[in-house]
C-alpha positions in Angstrom: 18.2 18.9 -28.0 16.4 21.5 -30.4 14.8 20.4 -33.9 14.8 23.4 -36.3 13.5 22.6 -39.7 13.9 25.7 -41.1 18.0 25.0 -41.0 17.2 22.7 -43.8 15.6 23.0 -47.2 12.4 21.1 -47.5 8.7 22.2 -49.3 7.9 22.1 -44.8 9.3 25.7 -45.6 6.8 27.0 -47.9 4.0 26.2 -44.9 6.2 28.3 -43.0 6.5 30.9 -45.7 2.5 30.8 -46.4 1.3 31.3 -42.6 3.8 34.6 -41.8 2.3 36.1 -45.4 -0.6 38.6 -45.0 -2.1 38.4 -48.0 -2.2 34.1 -47.8 -3.6 35.0 -43.9 -6.6 36.7 -45.3 -7.8 33.3 -46.3 -8.2 31.5 -42.9 -8.8 28.2 -44.3 -5.5 28.4 -45.8 -3.9 29.2 -42.4 -5.4 26.5 -40.9 -4.3 23.5 -43.7 -1.0 25.1 -43.5 -1.3 24.4 -39.8 -2.2 21.6 -40.0 0.3 20.3 -42.4 3.3 21.7 -40.8 1.6 20.0 -37.4 1.8 16.9 -40.0 5.6 17.4 -41.0 6.9 18.0 -37.3 4.6 14.7 -36.3 6.3 12.6 -38.7 9.8 14.2 -37.5 9.3 13.3 -34.4 7.7 9.9 -34.4 12.0 8.9 -36.0 13.3 9.3 -32.0 10.2 7.1 -30.7 10.4 3.4 -29.7 9.5 0.4 -32.1 9.5 -3.0 -32.0 9.4 -5.7 -34.6 5.6 -7.1 -35.5 4.6 -9.7 -37.5 1.7 -8.5 -40.0 -0.5 -11.4 -42.1 -1.3 -10.2 -46.1 -3.7 -12.2 -48.2 -0.5 -13.7 -49.4 1.9 -14.0 -46.5 3.8 -12.4 -43.6 5.4 -9.3 -43.2 7.9 -8.2 -40.3 7.7 -4.4 -39.6 8.8 -2.2 -36.7 5.9 -0.7 -35.3 5.1 2.2 -32.6 5.4 0.4 -29.2 2.7 2.8 -27.7 0.9 5.7 -28.9 1.3 9.2 -27.5 -0.5 11.6 -26.6 -1.1 14.5 -28.0 -1.9 18.1 -25.5 -2.6 20.9 -26.8 -3.3 24.6 -26.0 -6.7 25.7 -27.0 -7.8 27.7 -28.8 -4.8 28.7 -30.9 -3.6 24.8 -31.1 -6.5 23.2 -32.8 -5.1 23.1 -36.7 -1.4 22.1 -35.1 -3.1 19.5 -33.3 -5.0 17.6 -35.9 -1.7 17.5 -38.3 -0.1 15.4 -35.0 -3.4 13.6 -34.6 -3.2 13.0 -38.4 0.0 11.5 -38.0 -0.4 9.6 -34.7 -3.8 8.4 -36.1 -4.6 6.1 -32.6 -3.1 8.7 -30.0 -4.5 9.8 -27.0 -5.9 13.7 -26.8 -5.3 16.4 -23.7 -6.6 20.0 -24.2 -6.1 22.8 -22.1 -7.0 26.0 -21.8 -4.7 28.8 -21.1 -4.4 33.5 -21.7 -2.3 36.3 -20.6 -4.4 38.0 -18.4 -2.9 41.5 -19.1 -2.0 44.0 -15.8 -2.1 47.6 -16.3 1.8 47.9 -15.6 2.0 46.2 -18.9 2.8 42.9 -17.6 0.6 39.6 -17.7 0.7 36.5 -15.7 -0.4 32.8 -17.7 -4.2 31.4 -16.1 -4.9 28.0 -16.4 -9.2 27.5 -16.5 -10.2 24.0 -18.3 -8.1 20.6 -19.0 -8.6 17.2 -20.1 -6.4 14.6 -20.1 -5.7 10.9 -19.8 -3.3 9.7 -17.5 0.7 10.6 -18.3 2.5 8.2 -16.4 5.6 6.9 -18.0 3.4 7.9 -21.5 5.1 10.0 -24.4 3.7 13.6 -24.2 3.1 15.8 -27.5 3.1 19.3 -26.3 1.8 21.5 -28.8 1.4 25.3 -29.6 1.7 27.3 -32.5 3.5 30.1 -31.2 6.1 29.9 -28.4 6.9 33.5 -27.6 8.0 34.3 -24.1 7.5 30.2 -23.0 5.3 31.0 -19.9 2.0 29.4 -21.5 4.0 26.5 -22.4 5.7 26.1 -18.5 2.4 26.6 -17.3 0.6 24.0 -19.1 2.9 21.6 -18.8 2.9 22.1 -15.1 -0.7 21.9 -14.9 -0.6 18.3 -16.7 1.5 17.1 -14.1 -1.9 16.2 -11.9 -2.4 13.6 -14.9 1.0 11.8 -13.9 4.8 12.1 -15.4 5.2 11.2 -18.7 8.8 9.2 -19.5 9.6 11.5 -22.5 8.2 15.2 -23.8 8.5 16.5 -27.1 7.3 20.4 -27.6 5.3 20.9 -31.0 5.5 24.8 -32.2 5.4 26.4 -35.5 7.7 29.6 -34.7 9.4 30.8 -31.5 10.9 33.4 -30.0 15.2 32.7 -29.2 14.2 33.9 -25.7 11.5 31.6 -25.3 13.2 28.7 -26.9 16.0 29.2 -24.4 13.3 30.2 -21.4 11.6 26.8 -22.1 14.2 24.5 -22.2 15.9 25.7 -19.2 12.6 25.4 -17.3 11.8 21.7 -18.5 13.0 18.2 -17.5 16.6 16.9 -19.8 13.9 14.5 -21.2 12.7 17.1 -23.1 13.0 17.4 -26.6 11.8 20.7 -29.3 10.5 20.2 -32.5 9.8 24.0 -34.1 9.2 25.1 -37.6 11.5 28.7 -36.9 13.0 30.5 -34.4 12.6 34.6 -34.7 15.2 36.7 -33.1 12.8 39.4 -32.2 10.5 39.7 -29.0 9.0 43.1 -28.3 7.9 44.7 -25.1 4.3 43.8 -26.0 5.9 40.2 -25.7 5.3 39.2 -30.1 7.6 37.9 -31.7 9.0 39.4 -34.9 8.4 38.7 -38.3 6.1 35.9 -36.2 2.7 36.1 -38.2 0.6 37.6 -35.6 -2.3 35.7 -33.8 -2.5 32.4 -35.0 -5.8 32.0 -33.3 -7.3 35.2 -34.4 -6.1 33.8 -38.3 -7.8 30.5 -37.5 -10.9 31.2 -36.2 -11.2 35.0 -36.3 -10.8 37.7 -34.1 -12.0 37.4 -30.3 -13.8 40.4 -28.5 
């Protein structure tokens, strides 16, 4: 199931517009905060699909029955670009467990590349709800490589992918490779992917815009 928030009008579209805007992008703090707010909204929307149970709360004046999460999810993010988006999700699920994993493209002279996963810190995932976040979904290869690596930590019962901007090609690829119990939450889907695997119009390099250019 794919949830594309840009298909309906809301203030969320302002956050997407600002991370794309080349003038606003010059303010890295603003970029990080907008990516964080995108994570907060996407987290709130996907929270509606989680499992709740009735719980009694005692107040200074009495009691109240409300529906609360049965269990907290595990939020997994791809370093380094995923950190602001991760923080937004963590603002929403403030008791969640956390997982961090590094992945990068290793380019070859032919122009092709492969995904390398080098570092992972994660709790056990068996039977848990996994939220896997990456701000940009260009080809989808990183997302699949990271998910496969995370399976070393166990098999989650439910998977939510959280992405700010994706290419249609990557959406099709990822959803064909992920288990059926996967839902994708995306801020916007762009139709074009260049030969160098950049999303158009996209926004550029989310990691560089958040933390500065790497050498």
